[in-house]
C-alpha positions as CSV (number, residue, x, y, z in Angstrom):
1,M,0.0,0.0,0.0
2,R,2.8,2.4,0.9
3,L,4.6,1.6,-2.3
4,R,1.5,2.3,-4.3
5,Y,1.1,5.6,-2.5
6,M,4.7,6.6,-3.2
7,T,4.4,5.6,-6.9
8,T,1.2,7.7,-7.3
9,L,2.8,10.7,-5.5
10,L,5.9,10.5,-7.8
11,F,3.6,10.3,-10.8
12,I,1.7,13.4,-9.8
13,M,4.9,15.3,-9.1
14,A,6.2,14.3,-12.5
15,L,3.1,15.5,-14.2
16,V,3.3,18.9,-12.4
17,L,7.0,19.3,-13.2
18,T,6.5,18.4,-16.8
19,G,3.6,20.7,-17.2
20,C,5.3,23.7,-15.6
21,A,8.5,23.1,-17.5
22,E,6.8,23.6,-20.8
23,R,9.3,25.1,-23.3
24,A,8.9,28.4,-25.0
25,P,10.5,29.2,-28.4
26,V,13.7,31.2,-28.1
27,A,13.5,34.7,-29.6
28,R,16.1,34.4,-32.4
29,D,14.6,37.0,-34.7
30,L,14.8,40.0,-32.4
31,P,17.5,42.6,-32.9
32,V,19.9,42.8,-30.0
33,L,21.2,45.8,-28.2
34,N,24.9,45.6,-29.1
35,N,26.9,43.8,-26.4
36,D,30.2,44.5,-28.2
37,L,30.1,48.0,-26.8
38,P,30.2,48.7,-23.1
39,E,27.2,51.1,-23.3
40,G,25.3,49.0,-25.9
41,Q,23.7,50.6,-28.9
42,L,20.9,49.8,-31.4
43,T,19.6,52.0,-34.2
44,R,16.3,51.4,-36.1
45,E,14.9,53.2,-39.2
46,H,11.3,53.2,-40.1
47,T,9.9,54.0,-43.5
48,I,6.2,54.8,-43.2
49,A,4.0,54.2,-46.2
50,G,2.4,57.4,-47.4
51,E,4.7,59.7,-45.4
52,E,7.5,61.9,-46.8
53,F,10.2,61.2,-44.2
54,T,11.8,58.3,-42.2
55,F,11.6,57.9,-38.5
56,K,14.9,57.0,-36.8
57,T,15.3,55.7,-33.3
58,S,18.4,54.9,-31.2
59,Y,18.8,53.0,-27.9
60,F,21.7,52.9,-25.6
61,T,22.5,52.5,-21.9
62,D,25.0,53.6,-19.3
63,Y,24.8,50.1,-17.9
64,D,27.4,47.6,-19.2
65,T,25.3,45.3,-21.5
66,R,28.1,42.7,-21.4
67,R,27.2,42.2,-17.8
68,W,23.4,42.8,-18.0
69,R,21.6,41.6,-14.9
70,V,17.8,41.3,-14.9
71,T,17.6,41.9,-11.1
72,D,19.7,45.1,-11.1
73,S,18.3,48.6,-11.4
74,K,19.5,50.3,-14.6
75,T,18.6,52.8,-17.3
76,L,17.8,52.7,-21.0
77,R,18.2,55.8,-23.0
78,M,16.4,56.5,-26.3
79,T,16.2,59.1,-29.0
80,A,13.9,59.5,-32.0
81,R,14.0,62.0,-34.9
82,I,12.8,62.4,-38.4
83,A,15.2,62.3,-41.4
84,D,15.3,62.0,-45.2
85,I,12.5,64.5,-45.7
86,S,11.4,64.6,-49.3
87,E,10.8,67.8,-51.3
88,R,7.1,67.2,-51.0
89,G,7.4,66.9,-47.3
90,K,9.3,70.1,-46.6
91,G,7.7,71.9,-43.7
92,V,6.1,68.8,-42.2
93,E,5.3,69.0,-38.5
94,V,5.8,65.9,-36.4
95,L,4.9,65.5,-32.8
96,V,5.5,62.6,-30.5
97,E,2.1,62.5,-28.7
98,H,2.8,59.5,-26.5
99,V,5.4,56.9,-25.8
100,H,4.8,53.6,-24.0
101,I,7.7,51.2,-23.0
102,D,7.5,47.7,-21.6
103,I,10.3,45.5,-20.5
104,A,9.6,41.8,-20.0
105,I,11.4,38.5,-19.2
106,K,12.6,36.2,-21.9
107,S,12.8,32.6,-20.7
108,K,13.0,29.1,-22.3
109,Y,10.1,28.2,-20.0
110,A,6.6,29.2,-21.1
111,L,5.5,30.1,-17.5
112,M,8.2,32.8,-17.2
113,D,8.5,33.8,-20.9
114,G,7.0,37.3,-21.5
115,W,6.4,38.0,-17.8
116,P,6.3,41.8,-17.4
117,Q,9.0,43.4,-15.3
118,D,8.6,47.2,-15.6
119,S,6.9,49.8,-17.8
120,M,6.6,53.6,-18.3
121,D,4.6,56.2,-20.2
122,D,5.7,59.6,-21.4
123,Q,3.7,62.5,-22.8
124,L,3.2,66.2,-22.3
125,H,1.0,66.9,-19.3
126,T,0.6,70.7,-19.5
127,G,0.2,73.4,-22.0
128,N,-1.5,73.6,-25.4
129,Q,1.0,71.6,-27.4
130,P,-0.3,68.1,-28.1
131,G,3.1,66.4,-28.1
132,F,6.9,66.7,-28.3
133,W,8.0,68.4,-31.5
134,I,10.8,66.6,-33.3
135,S,12.8,67.4,-36.4
136,E,16.0,66.5,-38.1
137,K,17.8,68.7,-35.6
138,Y,15.9,68.2,-32.4
139,P,15.2,64.6,-31.4
140,Y,12.8,63.2,-28.8
141,E,14.8,62.0,-25.8
142,N,13.8,59.8,-22.9
143,V,15.4,57.8,-20.1
144,F,13.6,54.6,-18.8
145,A,14.7,53.8,-15.2
146,I,14.2,50.0,-15.0
147,E,13.4,48.4,-11.7
148,G,15.3,45.2,-11.0
149,F,13.4,43.5,-8.2
150,S,10.1,44.9,-9.2
151,E,6.8,43.7,-7.8
152,N,5.9,42.2,-11.1
153,L,9.1,40.2,-11.2
154,L,8.7,39.0,-7.6
155,S,5.1,37.8,-8.2
156,G,6.1,36.1,-11.4
157,W,9.0,34.2,-9.8
158,G,6.7,33.3,-6.9
159,L,4.2,31.7,-9.3
160,F,6.9,29.9,-11.3
161,T,8.6,28.4,-8.2
162,S,5.3,27.5,-6.5
163,D,4.2,25.6,-9.6
164,L,7.5,23.8,-9.7
165,G,7.3,22.9,-6.0
166,Y,10.2,25.2,-5.1
167,A,8.3,27.6,-2.8
168,T,9.7,26.3,0.4
169,I,13.3,25.7,-0.7
170,K,15.6,28.5,0.3
171,D,18.0,28.1,-2.6
172,K,15.2,28.9,-5.0
173,R,14.8,32.5,-3.8
174,L,14.9,35.2,-6.4
175,T,18.5,35.8,-7.4
176,E,20.1,36.4,-10.8
177,D,21.7,32.9,-10.8
178,N,18.4,31.2,-10.0
179,L,16.6,33.2,-12.7
180,V,19.1,32.1,-15.3
181,G,19.7,28.6,-14.0
182,S,16.3,27.4,-12.7
183,G,14.1,29.9,-14.5
184,G,15.8,29.6,-17.9
185,V,15.9,33.4,-18.3
186,Y,18.2,34.5,-21.1
187,G,17.4,38.2,-21.4
188,N,15.0,41.1,-21.4
189,K,12.7,42.0,-24.3
190,V,12.0,45.7,-24.7
191,Q,9.0,47.1,-26.6
192,V,8.7,50.8,-27.3
193,I,5.5,52.2,-28.9
194,Y,5.5,55.7,-30.5
195,D,2.3,57.5,-31.2
196,L,3.0,60.3,-33.7
197,L,0.9,63.3,-34.8
198,I,1.7,64.5,-38.4
199,K,0.7,67.6,-40.3
200,Y,1.9,68.8,-43.7
201,P,1.9,72.4,-44.9
202,G,-1.6,73.4,-46.0
203,E,-3.3,71.0,-43.6
204,S,-5.2,72.2,-40.6
205,L,-5.4,69.0,-38.7
206,Y,-3.0,66.2,-37.6
207,H,-3.2,62.6,-38.6
208,S,-1.7,59.8,-36.5
209,R,0.8,57.0,-36.9
210,S,1.9,54.3,-34.4
211,L,5.3,52.6,-34.6
212,I,6.9,49.9,-32.5
213,D,10.5,48.9,-31.8
214,E,11.2,45.5,-30.2
215,F,14.6,44.2,-29.2
216,L,16.4,41.8,-26.9
217,I,19.0,42.6,-24.2
218,P,20.7,39.2,-23.3
219,V,21.9,38.6,-19.8
220,G,25.6,38.9,-19.3
């Protein structure tokens, strides 16, 4: 009877562990913030159908991307400007009406993969101007201060370890080594959404465009 009980218990534990260790596809198609430079750098260029300019964005950090730690507090800097304005587009007015940024966990395990870590929003809160004016000369600039041990990350790790039966084991507390080793975490995914307002000479109203940048910052 005892043997049957132990066999059943082991079978249930195997089912739980197998289910919670479901694999997630590795993000191999995302651009990577350049780890060859200590500060990291990534530049993106958007050609928008129907518009007479390109939208260029750049991302870099004061943090050493070669030693990127998910659990450490750090900053991500970004700039955005318009460029390559055509003759027909001379005099275009472009405003960054709103920017939303998310940073999430990338893991080889489905339960942790995509778990949100931190986010921020940026927009003008006062005055009559509906957004940040940008041009070839004057870019939009922003600094995203990223929480390391955020509440989101703590709750996600608690769910992950509880489902794997690790909740009462001290060596499965939230640390960088455990995130990478037990949690299968291999980096952070950053998503930046830009909402633009655009008006050409002779137009009285703005029209809108939304653009997104997505990239990966691997753990060091």
